[in-house]
Backbone as CSV, one residue per row, in Angstrom:
resi,resn,N_x,N_y,N_z,CA_x,CA_y,CA_z,C_x,C_y,C_z
1,MET,-52.990,29.019,-19.266,-53.879,29.018,-17.936,-53.638,27.939,-17.209
2,SER,-53.066,27.481,-16.061,-52.684,26.238,-15.447,-53.885,25.385,-14.955
3,LYS,-53.763,24.115,-14.778,-54.915,23.442,-14.604,-55.396,23.669,-13.161
4,GLU,-54.495,24.084,-12.132,-54.889,24.264,-11.055,-55.571,25.384,-10.626
5,ASN,-55.538,26.673,-11.684,-56.247,27.608,-11.573,-57.454,27.923,-12.506
6,THR,-57.864,26.567,-12.677,-59.190,26.588,-13.566,-60.190,26.201,-12.732
7,ALA,-61.468,26.206,-13.004,-62.453,25.733,-12.488,-63.575,24.963,-13.319
8,ALA,-63.739,23.567,-12.863,-64.911,23.009,-13.486,-66.112,23.455,-13.585
9,ALA,-67.016,23.162,-14.481,-68.362,23.818,-14.368,-69.062,23.071,-13.228
10,PRO,-70.006,23.561,-12.520,-70.504,23.109,-11.282,-71.116,22.022,-11.185
11,ALA,-70.877,21.054,-10.323,-71.433,19.621,-10.375,-72.922,19.656,-9.468
12,ILE,-73.027,20.840,-8.680,-74.597,20.872,-8.321,-75.176,22.042,-8.927
13,ASP,-76.163,22.204,-8.381,-77.173,23.256,-8.770,-76.904,24.602,-7.946
14,LEU,-76.271,25.806,-8.147,-76.026,26.755,-7.675,-77.064,27.885,-7.371
15,GLY,-78.231,27.444,-8.262,-79.240,28.564,-8.070,-78.719,29.523,-9.092
16,LEU,-77.967,29.587,-9.854,-77.832,30.733,-10.558,-78.017,30.908,-11.833
17,SER,-78.732,29.670,-12.544,-78.822,29.479,-13.920,-80.165,30.272,-14.374
18,GLY,-79.677,31.341,-15.342,-80.851,32.031,-15.881,-80.820,33.516,-15.028
19,LYS,-79.768,33.839,-13.899,-79.901,35.120,-13.362,-78.635,36.009,-14.221
20,VAL,-78.710,36.880,-13.714,-78.125,38.079,-14.316,-77.265,38.983,-13.276
21,ALA,-75.897,39.046,-13.767,-75.053,39.589,-12.648,-74.155,40.610,-13.339
22,ILE,-73.830,41.899,-12.252,-73.005,42.769,-12.778,-71.729,42.537,-11.800
23,VAL,-70.482,42.675,-12.780,-69.195,42.915,-12.104,-68.460,43.814,-12.527
24,THR,-68.306,45.042,-11.574,-67.604,46.154,-11.710,-65.984,45.584,-11.552
25,GLY,-65.373,46.373,-12.112,-64.064,46.213,-12.062,-63.625,44.585,-12.965
26,GLY,-64.418,44.309,-13.642,-64.284,42.915,-14.298,-63.373,42.517,-15.354
27,GLY,-62.677,43.705,-15.818,-61.401,43.616,-16.816,-60.177,43.160,-15.765
28,SER,-59.013,43.358,-16.437,-57.829,42.980,-15.852,-56.732,43.950,-16.425
29,ARG,-55.607,44.194,-15.280,-54.877,45.298,-15.624,-53.968,44.432,-17.180
30,ALA,-53.667,43.404,-17.140,-52.954,42.828,-17.971,-53.714,41.384,-18.299
31,GLU,-52.899,40.807,-19.121,-53.384,39.139,-19.222,-53.315,38.351,-18.085
32,GLY,-54.291,37.671,-17.974,-54.089,36.773,-16.623,-55.465,36.927,-16.037
33,ILE,-55.534,36.338,-14.819,-57.289,36.323,-14.214,-56.895,37.510,-12.834
34,GLY,-57.419,38.564,-12.939,-57.389,39.402,-11.505,-58.784,38.762,-10.908
35,ASN,-59.035,39.575,-9.659,-60.363,39.010,-8.811,-61.598,39.374,-9.919
36,GLY,-61.785,40.431,-10.427,-63.028,40.596,-11.092,-63.078,39.705,-12.342
37,ARG,-62.198,39.749,-13.107,-62.287,38.621,-14.162,-62.738,37.340,-13.827
38,ALA,-61.937,36.783,-12.840,-62.522,35.421,-12.322,-63.806,35.138,-11.824
39,ALA,-64.423,36.357,-11.320,-65.673,36.184,-10.398,-66.658,36.127,-11.890
40,ALA,-66.275,36.962,-12.879,-67.260,37.003,-14.120,-66.990,35.692,-14.779
41,VAL,-66.192,35.162,-14.989,-66.018,33.882,-15.467,-66.885,32.731,-14.981
42,LEU,-66.572,32.731,-13.544,-67.223,31.693,-12.656,-68.566,31.860,-12.545
43,LEU,-69.165,33.258,-12.518,-70.701,33.328,-12.437,-71.401,32.801,-13.880
44,ALA,-70.506,33.336,-15.029,-71.015,32.592,-16.268,-71.208,31.101,-16.235
45,ARG,-70.124,30.594,-15.717,-70.015,29.070,-15.911,-71.246,28.528,-15.062
46,ALA,-71.751,29.285,-13.998,-72.563,28.756,-13.291,-74.162,29.258,-13.790
47,GLY,-74.030,29.722,-15.127,-75.452,29.991,-15.702,-75.809,31.340,-15.802
48,CYS,-74.973,32.292,-15.032,-75.550,33.766,-15.214,-74.965,34.616,-16.433
49,SER,-75.722,35.341,-16.955,-75.461,36.352,-17.985,-74.906,37.586,-17.089
50,VAL,-73.448,37.738,-17.802,-72.782,38.603,-16.938,-72.539,39.980,-17.662
51,ALA,-72.663,41.101,-17.062,-72.378,42.375,-17.451,-70.590,42.749,-16.746
52,VAL,-69.859,42.914,-17.613,-68.394,43.156,-17.294,-68.332,44.621,-17.389
53,ILE,-67.942,45.165,-16.352,-67.993,46.884,-16.183,-66.760,47.150,-15.818
54,ASP,-66.041,47.946,-16.831,-64.758,48.489,-16.585,-64.208,49.952,-17.433
55,LEU,-63.405,50.801,-17.048,-63.048,52.082,-17.608,-62.123,51.643,-18.507
56,ASP,-61.701,50.662,-18.976,-60.864,49.857,-20.000,-61.669,48.961,-21.037
57,ARG,-62.038,49.469,-22.133,-62.960,48.835,-23.031,-62.164,47.514,-23.320
58,SER,-60.737,47.617,-23.704,-60.296,46.414,-24.198,-60.183,45.394,-22.943
59,ALA,-60.031,45.735,-21.723,-59.869,44.866,-20.650,-61.204,43.926,-20.332
60,ALA,-62.365,44.838,-20.611,-63.658,44.167,-20.437,-64.076,43.274,-21.614
61,ASN,-63.789,43.789,-22.963,-63.751,42.774,-23.941,-63.054,41.463,-23.651
62,ALA,-61.858,41.617,-23.318,-61.017,40.354,-23.132,-61.703,39.382,-22.273
63,THR,-62.469,39.738,-21.142,-63.257,39.043,-20.239,-64.241,38.365,-20.729
64,VAL,-65.076,39.243,-21.588,-66.080,38.913,-22.464,-65.819,37.651,-23.174
65,GLU,-64.883,37.774,-23.899,-64.382,36.928,-25.140,-63.989,35.617,-24.335
66,LEU,-63.224,35.623,-22.825,-63.085,34.471,-22.315,-64.486,33.691,-21.872
67,ILE,-65.502,34.283,-21.509,-66.762,33.793,-21.144,-67.285,33.415,-22.353
68,GLU,-67.474,33.812,-23.434,-68.226,33.503,-24.727,-67.285,32.327,-25.453
69,ALA,-66.218,32.179,-25.079,-65.121,31.245,-25.863,-65.631,29.880,-25.021
70,GLU,-66.568,29.857,-23.873,-66.777,28.834,-23.070,-68.267,28.597,-23.322
71,GLY,-68.972,29.600,-24.263,-70.301,29.404,-24.312,-71.080,30.053,-23.471
72,GLY,-70.665,30.869,-22.768,-71.540,31.761,-21.808,-72.023,33.165,-22.209
73,ARG,-72.771,33.752,-21.699,-73.415,34.821,-22.196,-72.661,36.231,-21.371
74,ALA,-72.094,37.393,-21.990,-71.723,38.511,-21.311,-71.818,39.637,-22.132
75,LEU,-71.747,40.857,-21.489,-71.971,41.969,-22.104,-70.716,42.960,-21.507
76,ALA,-70.156,43.524,-22.182,-68.812,44.688,-22.090,-69.514,46.020,-21.742
77,LEU,-69.321,46.724,-20.837,-69.762,48.164,-20.578,-68.566,49.000,-20.027
78,VAL,-68.449,50.209,-20.740,-67.395,51.034,-20.208,-67.963,52.018,-19.238
79,ALA,-67.608,52.093,-17.957,-68.461,53.127,-17.287,-67.430,53.647,-16.032
80,ASN,-67.409,54.886,-15.770,-66.917,55.428,-14.577,-67.936,55.303,-13.295
81,VAL,-67.587,54.182,-12.601,-68.636,54.095,-11.488,-68.452,54.860,-10.443
82,THR,-67.731,55.966,-10.112,-67.648,57.244,-9.203,-68.781,57.868,-9.306
83,GLU,-69.372,57.709,-11.005,-70.280,58.605,-11.196,-71.927,58.295,-11.074
84,ALA,-72.740,58.880,-10.300,-73.775,58.282,-10.303,-74.850,57.947,-11.523
85,SER,-74.643,59.174,-12.522,-75.322,58.803,-13.630,-75.052,57.569,-14.333
86,GLU,-73.417,57.099,-14.276,-72.893,56.137,-15.048,-73.522,54.890,-14.229
87,CYS,-73.662,54.976,-13.118,-73.932,53.464,-12.328,-75.351,53.350,-12.883
88,GLU,-76.245,54.417,-12.725,-77.718,54.578,-12.906,-77.894,54.205,-14.542
89,ARG,-76.870,54.391,-15.548,-76.944,53.724,-16.876,-76.478,52.432,-17.005
90,VAL,-75.732,51.991,-16.052,-75.264,50.368,-15.969,-76.383,49.640,-15.984
91,VAL,-77.096,49.988,-14.797,-77.893,49.232,-14.287,-79.159,49.194,-15.427
92,ALA,-79.530,50.326,-15.823,-80.749,50.425,-16.921,-80.536,49.961,-18.082
93,THR,-79.135,49.615,-18.439,-78.526,48.845,-19.744,-78.608,47.291,-19.658
94,VAL,-78.305,46.903,-18.323,-78.159,45.547,-18.147,-79.760,44.879,-17.822
95,VAL,-80.425,45.688,-17.049,-81.890,45.229,-17.198,-82.766,45.341,-18.339
96,GLU,-82.333,46.197,-19.310,-82.843,46.361,-20.818,-82.507,45.192,-21.470
97,ARG,-81.181,45.023,-21.437,-80.711,43.904,-21.947,-81.116,42.474,-21.705
98,TYR,-81.108,42.327,-20.390,-81.172,40.890,-20.087,-82.791,40.511,-19.136
99,GLY,-83.341,41.911,-18.843,-84.845,41.780,-18.051,-84.602,41.665,-16.766
100,ARG,-83.550,41.580,-16.109,-83.436,41.493,-14.766,-82.317,41.703,-13.998
101,LEU,-82.204,41.725,-12.408,-80.841,41.816,-12.092,-80.648,41.072,-10.727
102,ASP,-79.808,40.001,-10.532,-79.731,39.249,-9.385,-78.497,39.374,-8.728
103,VAL,-77.386,39.668,-9.176,-76.045,39.849,-8.445,-75.458,40.966,-9.018
104,LEU,-74.533,41.496,-7.827,-73.602,42.807,-8.271,-72.405,42.237,-6.947
105,ASP,-71.483,42.194,-8.129,-70.021,42.190,-7.480,-69.242,43.643,-7.342
106,ASN,-69.225,44.065,-6.442,-68.653,45.551,-6.460,-67.043,45.299,-6.086
107,ASN,-66.364,45.324,-7.243,-64.850,44.805,-7.230,-63.663,46.003,-7.543
108,VAL,-64.384,47.305,-7.853,-63.665,48.296,-8.001,-62.862,48.883,-6.956
109,GLY,-61.387,49.005,-7.015,-60.451,49.427,-6.013,-59.228,49.938,-6.128
110,ILE,-58.628,51.021,-5.763,-57.315,51.571,-5.983,-56.594,51.496,-4.339
111,GLY,-54.952,51.836,-4.283,-54.571,51.603,-3.137,-53.895,53.178,-2.911
112,SER,-53.412,53.295,-1.909,-52.466,54.335,-1.383,-51.645,53.970,-0.289
113,ARG,-50.511,54.564,-0.177,-49.437,54.093,0.897,-49.110,55.131,1.895
114,LYS,-49.772,56.337,1.814,-49.425,57.278,2.831,-50.079,57.467,4.107
115,SER,-49.516,58.139,4.952,-49.950,58.340,6.397,-51.056,59.657,6.170
116,VAL,-51.855,59.480,7.182,-52.707,61.070,7.377,-51.832,62.523,6.991
117,VAL,-50.581,62.267,7.677,-49.681,63.434,7.696,-49.442,63.577,6.243
118,ASP,-49.111,62.384,5.422,-48.336,62.781,4.022,-49.582,62.701,2.981
119,GLU,-50.715,62.323,3.179,-51.543,62.145,2.396,-52.130,63.548,1.920
120,SER,-52.666,63.637,0.644,-53.259,64.840,0.383,-54.782,64.732,0.381
121,LEU,-55.551,65.926,0.626,-56.816,65.784,0.792,-57.367,65.148,-0.905
122,ALA,-57.174,65.840,-1.702,-57.668,65.092,-3.078,-57.317,63.597,-3.167
123,ASN,-56.038,63.136,-2.797,-56.089,61.966,-3.240,-56.999,60.969,-1.901
124,TRP,-56.898,61.534,-0.808,-58.032,60.893,0.284,-59.203,60.909,-0.301
125,GLN,-60.006,61.698,-0.978,-61.038,61.831,-1.431,-61.366,61.008,-2.741
126,HIS,-60.337,60.646,-3.520,-60.465,60.086,-4.691,-60.532,58.383,-4.177
127,VAL,-59.638,58.294,-3.023,-59.648,56.838,-2.710,-60.805,56.348,-2.035
128,MET,-61.523,57.286,-1.533,-63.022,57.050,-0.824,-63.494,56.780,-1.930
129,ASN,-63.685,57.734,-2.770,-64.828,57.650,-4.139,-64.729,56.266,-4.754
130,VAL,-63.334,56.020,-4.911,-63.264,54.736,-5.971,-63.548,53.405,-4.930
131,ASN,-63.342,53.354,-3.795,-63.216,52.322,-3.072,-64.397,52.205,-2.251
132,LEU,-65.195,52.989,-1.835,-66.372,53.243,-1.108,-67.623,53.608,-1.833
133,THR,-67.580,55.057,-2.495,-68.574,55.501,-2.817,-69.336,54.844,-3.893
134,THR,-68.418,54.278,-4.983,-68.946,53.432,-6.070,-69.737,52.179,-5.723
135,MET,-69.581,51.527,-4.425,-70.430,50.426,-3.876,-71.743,51.050,-3.312
136,MET,-71.550,52.348,-2.734,-72.980,52.818,-2.468,-73.801,53.262,-3.782
137,LEU,-73.135,53.614,-4.529,-73.829,54.197,-5.889,-74.564,53.070,-6.485
138,MET,-73.456,52.085,-6.824,-74.025,50.771,-7.679,-75.232,50.136,-6.913
139,GLY,-75.075,50.055,-5.332,-76.078,49.474,-4.671,-77.497,50.325,-4.871
140,LYS,-77.233,51.759,-5.002,-78.341,52.815,-5.140,-79.469,52.310,-6.248
141,TYR,-78.700,51.761,-7.322,-79.554,51.523,-8.462,-79.924,50.098,-8.716
142,ALA,-79.034,49.172,-8.145,-79.031,48.017,-8.346,-79.991,47.363,-7.541
143,ILE,-80.257,47.715,-6.461,-81.244,47.130,-5.475,-82.575,47.372,-5.934
144,PRO,-83.068,48.611,-6.241,-84.516,48.587,-6.735,-84.631,47.687,-8.273
145,ALA,-83.563,47.464,-8.939,-83.827,46.548,-9.930,-83.854,45.094,-9.577
146,MET,-83.089,44.472,-8.448,-83.280,43.373,-7.835,-84.455,43.035,-7.398
147,ILE,-85.141,44.036,-6.773,-86.235,43.947,-6.059,-87.394,43.702,-7.070
148,ALA,-87.492,44.647,-8.143,-88.193,44.435,-9.308,-88.113,43.161,-10.044
149,SER,-87.029,42.320,-9.868,-86.850,41.004,-10.478,-87.597,39.943,-9.884
150,GLY,-88.011,40.439,-8.456,-88.850,39.321,-7.598,-88.134,38.202,-6.854
151,ASP,-86.861,38.251,-7.092,-86.189,36.804,-6.488,-85.289,37.284,-5.227
152,GLY,-85.276,38.530,-4.858,-84.262,39.023,-4.095,-82.670,39.353,-4.720
153,GLY,-81.792,39.150,-4.277,-80.347,39.028,-4.763,-79.254,39.159,-3.885
154,SER,-78.045,39.081,-4.675,-76.975,39.078,-3.664,-76.041,40.290,-3.779
155,ILE,-75.433,40.903,-3.098,-74.494,41.998,-3.424,-73.382,41.403,-2.519
156,ILE,-72.086,41.538,-3.283,-70.855,41.154,-2.598,-69.777,42.403,-2.760
157,ASN,-69.435,42.898,-1.900,-68.566,44.039,-1.602,-66.991,43.461,-1.619
158,VAL,-66.192,43.929,-2.259,-64.771,43.357,-2.142,-64.054,44.657,-1.045
159,SER,-63.615,44.103,-0.071,-62.838,44.821,1.164,-61.246,44.110,1.129
160,SER,-60.661,44.104,1.725,-59.074,43.592,2.263,-58.911,43.357,3.442
161,ILE,-57.840,42.523,3.562,-57.538,42.403,4.887,-56.561,43.802,5.631
162,SER,-56.434,44.402,4.745,-55.800,45.846,5.276,-57.028,46.232,6.174
163,ALA,-58.332,45.837,6.069,-58.984,46.784,6.842,-59.074,46.107,8.103
164,LEU,-58.554,44.697,8.508,-58.562,44.127,9.547,-56.979,43.900,10.141
165,ARG,-56.059,44.375,9.312,-54.632,44.370,9.876,-53.894,45.591,9.082
166,PRO,-54.187,46.763,9.507,-53.614,48.263,8.723,-52.223,47.884,8.890
167,ARG,-51.757,48.514,7.802,-49.996,48.121,7.886,-49.337,49.349,6.980
168,GLY,-49.798,50.366,7.128,-49.278,51.650,6.394,-49.701,51.888,5.165
169,LEU,-51.037,51.517,4.978,-51.901,52.004,3.841,-52.970,52.609,4.270
170,THR,-52.812,53.684,4.728,-54.119,54.485,5.603,-55.395,54.902,5.065
171,ALA,-55.141,55.400,3.765,-56.547,55.642,3.235,-57.157,54.417,2.522
172,TYR,-56.514,53.700,2.125,-56.818,52.385,1.537,-57.570,51.488,3.031
173,SER,-56.924,51.415,3.823,-57.389,50.531,4.902,-58.789,51.202,5.594
174,THR,-58.535,52.396,5.602,-59.874,53.100,6.065,-61.107,52.910,5.072
175,SER,-60.816,53.167,3.767,-61.786,53.005,2.956,-62.332,51.633,2.893
176,LYS,-61.466,50.570,3.215,-61.998,49.133,3.087,-62.563,48.699,4.281
177,GLY,-62.199,49.345,5.643,-62.626,49.006,6.720,-64.306,49.656,6.823
178,ALA,-64.662,51.002,5.714,-65.794,51.483,5.729,-66.585,50.516,4.854
179,VAL,-65.778,49.579,4.052,-66.693,48.966,3.198,-67.428,47.676,3.946
180,ILE,-66.522,47.140,5.053,-67.251,46.184,5.804,-68.373,46.963,6.534
181,ALA,-68.287,47.850,6.882,-69.468,48.503,7.693,-70.601,48.965,6.735
182,LEU,-70.294,49.571,5.469,-71.228,49.615,4.595,-72.059,48.419,4.266
183,THR,-71.195,47.157,4.238,-72.022,45.875,3.879,-73.027,45.612,5.006
184,LYS,-72.700,45.586,6.265,-73.465,45.325,7.238,-74.603,46.231,7.484
185,ALA,-74.536,47.367,6.955,-75.584,48.395,6.973,-76.635,47.997,6.043
186,MET,-75.896,47.706,4.776,-76.973,47.217,3.348,-77.589,45.768,3.690
187,ALA,-77.004,45.292,4.694,-77.701,43.833,4.747,-78.721,43.978,5.762
188,VAL,-78.519,44.856,6.679,-79.951,45.227,7.573,-81.213,45.745,6.905
189,ASP,-80.528,46.809,6.046,-81.506,47.794,5.341,-82.310,46.718,4.131
190,HIS,-81.496,45.782,3.767,-82.383,45.267,2.582,-82.684,43.933,2.710
191,GLY,-82.348,43.305,4.016,-82.825,41.949,4.191,-84.384,41.641,3.958
192,VAL,-85.068,42.618,4.568,-86.602,42.555,4.322,-86.910,42.356,2.790
193,ASP,-86.175,42.727,1.854,-86.362,42.692,0.335,-85.559,41.203,-0.174
194,GLY,-85.287,40.488,0.728,-84.525,39.190,0.198,-83.168,39.535,-0.351
195,ILE,-82.660,40.487,-0.074,-81.211,40.923,-0.649,-80.092,40.509,0.507
196,ARG,-79.361,39.908,0.211,-78.178,39.551,0.798,-77.025,40.289,0.292
197,VAL,-76.348,40.891,1.423,-75.350,41.693,1.381,-73.918,41.150,1.789
198,ASN,-72.999,40.587,1.412,-71.712,40.367,2.091,-70.459,40.886,1.600
199,CYS,-69.127,40.530,2.243,-68.382,41.053,1.817,-67.013,40.052,1.738
200,VAL,-66.250,40.382,0.613,-64.717,39.332,0.715,-63.575,40.360,1.235
201,ALA,-62.690,39.769,1.946,-61.494,40.542,2.463,-60.396,39.663,1.971
202,PRO,-59.720,39.837,0.706,-58.692,39.130,0.034,-57.405,39.532,0.895
203,GLY,-56.460,38.382,0.861,-55.389,38.522,1.574,-54.287,38.939,0.308
204,PRO,-53.148,38.656,0.154,-51.946,38.990,-0.547,-52.040,37.996,-1.744
205,VAL,-53.307,38.045,-2.702,-53.208,37.200,-3.976,-52.495,37.719,-5.022
206,TYR,-52.192,36.890,-5.956,-51.166,37.362,-6.917,-52.040,37.546,-8.121
207,THR,-52.185,38.730,-8.606,-52.947,39.038,-9.866,-52.328,39.883,-10.609
208,PRO,-52.742,40.263,-11.931,-52.293,41.272,-13.096,-51.823,42.247,-12.498
209,MET,-53.025,42.807,-11.426,-52.808,44.046,-10.860,-51.489,44.346,-10.162
210,VAL,-51.139,43.360,-9.308,-49.909,43.066,-8.346,-48.806,43.007,-9.319
211,SER,-48.809,42.278,-10.419,-47.519,41.807,-11.189,-47.378,42.991,-11.909
212,SER,-48.303,43.871,-12.404,-47.830,45.215,-12.960,-47.409,46.135,-12.162
213,LYS,-47.203,46.078,-11.001,-46.385,47.056,-10.066,-44.938,46.620,-10.070
214,GLY,-44.505,45.586,-10.588,-42.992,45.450,-10.864,-42.486,44.675,-9.460
215,MET,-43.443,43.980,-9.038,-43.051,43.017,-7.749,-42.193,42.019,-8.035
216,THR,-41.062,42.073,-7.293,-40.035,41.275,-7.441,-40.129,39.934,-6.859
217,SER,-39.301,38.695,-7.453,-39.795,37.252,-7.156,-39.389,37.020,-5.901
218,ALA,-38.764,37.706,-5.220,-38.341,37.565,-3.599,-39.640,38.180,-2.674
219,ASN,-40.289,39.334,-3.318,-41.371,39.704,-2.520,-42.532,38.825,-2.821
220,ARG,-42.831,38.319,-4.053,-43.585,37.285,-4.162,-43.712,35.942,-3.473
221,GLU,-42.554,35.625,-3.136,-42.067,34.515,-2.470,-42.708,34.951,-1.058
222,GLY,-42.321,36.148,-0.628,-42.301,36.538,0.824,-43.934,36.524,0.945
223,ARG,-44.706,36.982,-0.002,-46.441,37.045,0.409,-46.775,35.364,0.250
224,ARG,-46.031,34.700,-0.644,-46.596,33.201,-0.455,-46.518,32.627,1.088
225,LYS,-45.161,33.148,1.562,-44.980,32.483,3.065,-45.782,32.942,4.140
226,ALA,-46.503,34.201,3.736,-47.431,34.876,4.835,-48.532,33.935,5.054
227,SER,-49.156,32.833,3.942,-50.065,32.275,4.301,-49.543,31.107,5.046
228,VAL,-50.244,30.740,6.191,-50.083,29.656,7.124,-50.468,28.502,6.119
229,LEU,-50.658,28.542,5.012,-50.785,27.191,4.087,-49.739,26.951,3.374
230,GLY,-48.779,28.101,3.028,-47.427,27.891,2.286,-48.211,28.145,0.675
231,LEU,-49.341,28.661,0.460,-49.893,28.570,-0.802,-49.971,29.987,-1.421
232,GLU,-50.056,30.314,-2.453,-49.993,31.413,-3.228,-51.387,31.775,-3.733
233,GLY,-51.940,32.732,-3.198,-53.565,32.920,-3.489,-53.467,33.529,-4.810
234,THR,-54.635,33.269,-5.652,-54.822,33.818,-6.922,-56.405,34.513,-7.129
235,GLY,-56.777,35.356,-8.184,-57.895,35.748,-8.550,-59.254,34.557,-8.531
236,TRP,-58.733,33.493,-8.626,-59.630,32.292,-8.550,-60.282,31.964,-7.295
237,ASP,-59.235,32.254,-6.326,-59.622,32.027,-4.990,-60.580,33.132,-4.454
238,ILE,-60.560,34.014,-4.870,-61.298,35.543,-4.854,-62.788,35.133,-5.354
239,GLY,-62.762,34.723,-6.623,-63.771,34.380,-7.797,-64.535,33.632,-7.147
240,ASN,-63.935,32.395,-6.594,-64.800,31.212,-5.961,-65.761,31.609,-4.833
241,THR,-65.148,32.544,-4.004,-65.537,33.202,-2.871,-66.991,34.000,-3.100
242,VAL,-66.939,34.745,-4.218,-67.933,35.441,-4.852,-69.118,34.690,-5.323
243,LEU,-68.408,33.611,-5.886,-69.423,32.454,-6.475,-70.193,31.809,-5.491
244,TYR,-69.760,31.730,-4.506,-70.326,31.147,-3.187,-71.355,32.223,-2.814
245,LEU,-71.025,33.212,-2.502,-71.671,34.221,-1.857,-72.942,34.662,-2.683
246,ALA,-72.659,34.450,-4.150,-73.795,34.791,-4.982,-74.706,33.838,-5.278
247,SER,-74.478,32.560,-4.764,-75.102,31.365,-5.046,-76.333,31.115,-3.916
248,SER,-77.017,29.743,-4.123,-77.895,29.760,-3.120,-77.292,28.693,-2.186
249,LEU,-76.367,28.383,-2.391,-75.461,27.728,-1.301,-75.170,28.838,0.077
250,SER,-75.331,29.841,-0.124,-75.278,30.824,0.866,-76.480,31.579,1.420
251,ARG,-77.442,30.732,1.067,-78.969,31.510,1.230,-79.043,32.143,2.697
252,TYR,-78.200,31.544,3.688,-78.565,31.966,5.250,-77.265,32.677,5.474
253,VAL,-76.712,33.430,4.526,-75.585,34.235,4.982,-75.702,35.556,4.512
254,THR,-75.674,36.449,5.496,-75.615,37.934,5.240,-75.191,38.840,6.104
255,GLY,-74.494,39.996,5.641,-73.815,40.959,6.665,-72.628,40.514,6.987
256,GLN,-71.849,39.438,6.114,-70.559,39.006,6.625,-69.508,39.206,6.095
257,THR,-68.308,39.018,6.730,-66.994,39.234,5.994,-66.344,37.930,5.858
258,VAL,-65.950,37.487,4.512,-65.172,36.247,4.443,-63.929,36.603,4.132
259,VAL,-62.730,36.107,4.789,-61.410,36.521,4.714,-60.933,35.594,4.096
260,VAL,-60.161,35.694,2.754,-59.759,35.057,1.892,-58.226,35.140,1.906
261,ASP,-57.143,34.639,2.916,-55.990,34.998,2.645,-54.964,33.882,3.178
262,GLY,-55.360,32.583,3.028,-54.602,31.568,3.557,-54.163,31.471,4.759
263,GLY,-54.843,32.189,5.408,-54.382,32.447,6.901,-53.499,33.600,7.416
264,ALA,-53.079,34.231,6.639,-52.178,35.359,6.650,-52.491,35.956,7.808
265,THR,-53.883,36.711,8.198,-53.966,37.500,9.305,-54.014,36.998,10.523
266,LEU,-53.859,35.369,10.530,-53.859,34.818,12.023,-52.462,35.127,12.541
267,VAL,-51.432,35.487,11.686,-50.074,35.188,12.291,-49.156,36.449,12.072
268,GLY,-49.533,37.511,11.464,-49.140,38.677,11.288,-48.126,38.719,10.002
269,PRO,-47.713,39.788,9.704,-46.960,39.946,8.306,-45.653,39.472,8.342
270,LYS,-44.991,39.214,9.464,-43.593,38.623,9.415,-43.238,37.292,10.052
271,ARG,-44.482,36.527,9.736,-44.370,35.074,10.164,-43.005,34.490,9.824
272,GLU,-42.519,34.671,8.347,-41.538,33.863,7.838,-40.027,34.427,8.545
273,SER,-39.991,35.518,8.740,-38.905,35.772,9.427,-38.558,35.364,11.028
274,ALA,-40.041,35.493,11.671,-40.215,35.070,12.762,-39.874,33.356,13.434
275,SER,-40.009,32.861,12.369,-39.973,31.255,12.404,-38.636,30.836,11.757
276,GLU,-37.799,31.646,11.259,-36.593,31.081,10.473,-35.397,31.043,11.948
């Protein structure tokens, strides 16, 4: 792990010591730091007990091992969060183990590249279930637990810049756009309960999920150039945004979408060729 991709323990109080967090999709497709793993590690560093949820036990366990190696507290749970009963079980298990729930990072997601003409109904529904319904279901059971904990809470839903700038990923873009709308609706519904709900829209960050798809070095370089900063985003960039939205630093922020893309959406997907 390179030094520039690591984060030191927080120098200020983030208001997360003794809190409990759930991170769905908290494993990783391969070795390395994906968005969910980064969020889980950073929340643990800030003082949270973290429940790492994933379909792959070994991936969840690997994240827990990283946390425990730094002296943090974490629990690995295998669950299919497209199922209501599984979401209910996850929340009940976490509350039984730690006595409360304060933070939910809804990080599960899959892609699809087809148009509405080419997309099958079955895959359309699958994308919506994974990318959107999981967030509704986890919120359905997490919110009452947060209210019962007595200190409000913070929910962070992970969307994508594809919701803001569609580019041939129709089902994916639609589902991620709905995540933004869901975030706003949840924020309105549960602000009275002291629960903040915000959204992160990652840009073309390089994660194990991306590398596992066989991305060429030229494509990777093109993604870096898409940033007006000329930087390649990583899972740590998304994790740090989740940490901010979970923390007391964002106590007056709710219903918002934070775009984390190095400025890529400011200039469009073909900036590098246009400037040459």
